[in-house]
C-alpha positions, 0 to 999 in steps of 0.5 A: 605118850606127852611131854610131862608139861614140867620138864620140857625134856629135850629142850636145850637152852640153845633151843630157846635163845635160837635164832626166831627169839634173839630176833622177838626179844627186842620191843624198843620203848616196851616190856622191859625195854620201856623207860620206867624200867630200864633207866632205873635199872641202868642208874643203880647198876651204874653207881654200883659199877663207879670207875670200877667195870662191869661184867654182864652174864648172860648180856643177850641182845645189850638190853642193860649193857649198851645204856650202861656203857652209853653211862660211861660204865666200861661193860664186859659181857658173858652170853651162852647165845650166838644169835643173842650175841649176832643181834647185839653187834647189829647195834655196838661193835667188840671193840666197845661192847666186848662179848664172850660166847659161853654159859655164865656158870664156868666162862671166864675173862680177864680182869677183876669188876666193880660189879657181875650182875644179871638182870631179868629172872636169868640166873633160873635158865641154869637148871640146877643147883649145883649150877646155879651155885657155880654161877654164883662162884663164878661172880664171885671170881671175877669181883675185885675186893669190895665189888657187887653181885647184883641178881633181879630174880622173882619170888616164886608166887607158890601161895596162889597154887591150891592143892593139886593144881599144876599150873599158874597163868601170870600173863593175860595180854589182848594176843597173848597168855602167859602160864607156868607149869610146876613141879614143885618138888625139883622146884623146875618149871616151863613157862609156855608163851602164846601169841594168837593170830589172826583167826585160829592161828596160834605160836607156843614157846617154852622156856625151862626154868628152876626157881629159887628162894631169896633165902637160898640165894643167900645160902649161894651166895656164902657159898661163893663167899659173897654176904647179902648188903641189900634187897630191893623189891626193884630197881626203884629201891622201893623195899622189899616185902613178904608181897614183893613178886620179885627182889633185886639182890645186891652182894658184896665180896669183903674187902679183905 
């Protein structure tokens, strides 16, 4: 019996973010590492962190944390995947960018921060609503009064999904096709990444997610004692509209 493509049964985050994923993750100068993507991200986060330090949940290989540190911001990370931490350690040492291994919903680090941030859709790696709520609560526990929690997330594009269709293609490029198999009942999806080599060769990888609507995200924030301060369509602070396919949401822990 074949696995349901919308569940990826048994596929854990430790399998998704393994040595192969860590090796492929960095794409210097292109994709999410492109200057036009990374520059506005770092600029906005730098302004929000000020002199209060920042905590990145799911710090990965340091795509954002390292340039933020180079801006003079004190950055600490939490990361579940040891291979991703190993890759980060090839770039910077523990004294420069300390990292605690653990999951983003429960792991604590010492101190309070002006900024906690979670980028590139990573909160969707938590596969239940309860885990996502706990992630917000964990972020709030690390914030000093008046601090911000920033979340970057895509907006589910279910309007393009005709009744009865269970998958949508999100990218078609030379040598690569990406599509999502979607279960609208559970808000679960599995992203499938197909990379083509020479001749008939192809490699398939999958990653499970739980998608979140912006209004649902706002309620999670309220449960954690946070309030929505700003929402942009992207890191350049473009206005968020009904047609936006992603958002950068800034939540604030009240000062009193």
